[in-house]
N, C-alpha and C positions, 0 to 999 in steps of 0.2 A: 766107532768110524763111522762114514757117513759113506754109503756106497753110491756110484753116478748115478743110478737108477730111481733110487730113494727120492720122495716126495714127503712132506715136512705133514706132519698127522695133523688131522684136521684140514686139509685141503682135498680139494676135489678134481678125479681125473674119470673123462670118458671117452670112450672108443667102442667102434661096432654098432654094435645092437643100441648099448646105453647112451651112446652121443645120436645115435637117431629116432630113440625114446626122446630120448630131451628137446631136441629138433620138433617132433611133431606134439608134443605138450605145449611149447613155446606158440607152433605155430596156429595150433586149435586156441590155444586162449588169446591169442590178442587176435584172430577174427572173431571171435565173440566179441571183444572189448570193443574191434571198430567197427564192428554191427550195432554196438550199445552208443554210438556216438560218445566215446572215447580216443582222445589223441598220446599217441607216444612222446615219452620223454624219456630220455640219456641222461642221466646226473651225472656233474663231474664225481670221479673218485676220492679225490681231497675236499676235505669241506673246513670250515674256519668253525661251526655251531654243530657237531653233532655232540659234543660234552652237554648240549643241556636237554639232548632227549633221555639221557641214561642215568641213573643213581647210582651204580654201580661204574667209575671212570678207568677201573682197571680194563674193562672190555675193549678202550679206545687202543691203536695204536696210532701212535704220536710220531710225526717226525714235524722239520721246521721249514719254513720258506724263506726266500732268498732275502726278507726284511729281517728274519728269526722271528716272524711271528707262528704260534702253534698249532699246528694243522693236524689233522685226525684222515685215518681214511675211513670211507663209507660205511660205516655199522651199521645204518637205519636211513632207508631212503625216503620216510614220509617227510619229515621236517624240512630239509632239505628242497623236498617239491613245494611244499606249500609255501615255503618263502621265495623261492625263484620265480614261480607262476603268477602269485601275488604281488609279487613286489621287483620281479625285475622284467616280468616278462607283461603283469599287470597294465602296461603303459601303452600295451600295443593291440593284446589281444583278451578276452572276455571268457575266456571258454574255461570250463570248469569241470570239465571231467577228462584226467589224466591216467595213462599207464604206465608201466615201464617194467622193464625185463631185463636186471642186471643182477650183480654179485654183490652181499656186504660180505665183511670185512673184519672178523673182529679179533680180538687176542688171545693166545698168541700168533697163531695161523690155523682160524678157523674161516672157512669159505664156504658161503653158503648162496646159492642160486636161488635168487626169487620173483615170481610175475607179481606186480601186487599194482593196486589202483587206488585216486583219491579224489574224493569227490567234495567239489568246494558247494558249501550248504546242502551238503548230502545228508541223508537218513542212515538211522543204523539198519534197518530192514533191508534197504536197497546194497547196502554191501552184503549182507548177508547174504541176500538171494542170489546176488551175482558170484559169489563165492562156490555158494553150493549150487548153482545154477553151472558152472564150471567140472565143477566135480563130478557130476552125475554124467557131464557127456564126457570123461574121460573112462567112465565106467564103475567109477567108485562112489561110494553110500557108506556117509562116513557119520560119525556124532558131533553134532552141533551142540556144543555147550557154551548158555547163555552167562553171561556176570554182570554185575552192577560195581563197577569200584568206590562208588561212595557208601554201599552198605560199611565193606573196612574200617573206611576214613572217618564215616559220623562215628562207629564202634571206637577207634580210638581217641576220636576228639571230644566227644561227646560222653565215653563211657568208660574209658581209662584202659580200655585195651592196649595190650602193648602189642604194638603193630609189625614186631618182627615175630610174634607167635603167628599173625596173620599171613604174615609173609612164606613161612614155612608151610604153613598150614598144618600144626598139629594140635593136630584133633582130640591129643587125651590133655593137652593142656586148656586149649580152649574149652571142653565139659568141665574139665576142673575149677572152673570159674563159679560153676554152680548156679546159671541163671537159667531158668526154663526155657524163654523164649529166644535166645541165646544159641542152647542145646539144641532146638527147634530149627534153627534156623541149619544150622548143620547136616541136620536128617533130610532137609528140602534135595531133593533128585530131580520130580518130575513136575512139571508144569502146573500137574492138578494138585499136588503137594503144597504151592503157594497158596490155595484156596484154603488150606488146612489150619492154617498160621492163626495162632487165637494170643490177643497180647501183647502186639509187636508194637512199641512205641512209637509216635505218630513219625516223627523224622524218616523212619527207619520203612514204614509203612510204604510211604511215598514212593520210597527209591524201591521198594518189593512191588508195586502197583505199576511201574514205568516196566518192568520185566513183563508182567502179565499182560499188558498192551502191546508189547512191540512182537509176541507171541502171536499174537492174530493175524501180525502183518507179513509172517516167515510161511512161504509155500512150502513146507518140510514136515514129517512127522519125529524125527529119533533127533529131539532135541531134550537133553539134559539141563539142569539149573544147577548152579553153584556160587550162591549169593556171598559167599564166605571168600571168595576167589580175590586175591589180590594182582591184577596187571602191574607188570614193571616198569612201564614205557612212562615215560613222566607225562606225556600230552594227554593221554587218557582222563578223561574226568567224569566218565559216567561209565556207560552199558558198552560191554567188551563183551568178543566172542572170541572160542577157540574151536578147531573142527579134526578132531582122530579119524583114524582106524585100526584097531588094533595093537593101539596105543602109541601109533606113531601121531605126532602135531604135523599135519598134514596145514593148515592156516590158520593166520588169527588178525582178527581186526577189532571195530568199531567206531564207536565216535570221541571226536578231540575236539583238543582247541588248543592254536599254535598262534603265538602270536595275534590273539583277539579273535581269530578267525575260524571261526566254526566252520569241521568238517566231517568227514566219513571215511573209511578207507580199508582197506585188506592186503596183506601177504599171502601170496601163496608159496609154499616152500616147496622150490622144483626139486631138490634132491629126496624129498621123501616119496613126493609125487611118483617120481621116478623110478624108486625100489618098490611101490606098492605096486606099478601097473607091468615092471618086470616080474615080481611075484604070482601076478595073479594070471598074468600069459604063460 
């Protein structure tokens, strides 16, 4: 039995104090981004292309348009923004810095508010530094986790490591491979650990070096390194980051390639940030 006041599991309700915190969060973030010369964009909630962003198609909520073409509700903003600003708007403007404040919707009834930004031709450090700066101005001092999706991809393609093991981060199964340098990668946690790595194959060493170099461009101390982490979004192809506090995922981002367009970006998860702000106050 469904009562008249019930809302679906996974959906969001903000009222009173929490609604005010949400409004303040969005105002502060948008002010920071506008000062950094970002333009705002609000994309359609319906999309023809969301399936291209997700390995797991079950996450998408599907409907059909008037011509019976498959349409999905917006489960991710990045791909649609890049396509819209480079193809639909690209004929009339060349602006490369865009931000959005809008929810994503995924199966079965998961609603997630996000504040995000995309920078055409942007760098990893640029997106990471902006995200950290926004959180610091909200009095949140989180952990920044840096990863490189190419490392697990190379482990799969060149060394036969099962990608499912890497996706699930099954440490026991990875260590059971009994390959010393792979075991060393698992133990990496801090930037200084990268300097202690020995006998790393050249193809992996190149990607490790990218992590080391980018940490020099990020103005932040609380950084952890996770070279074995596999990001699930299809468009990520190199360096990615996630931001945590007390095991809550506050943001993620990285550099990516969509339809040949190189860009960087991030998504700040408003719901987790609101929970954090209310708890700390």
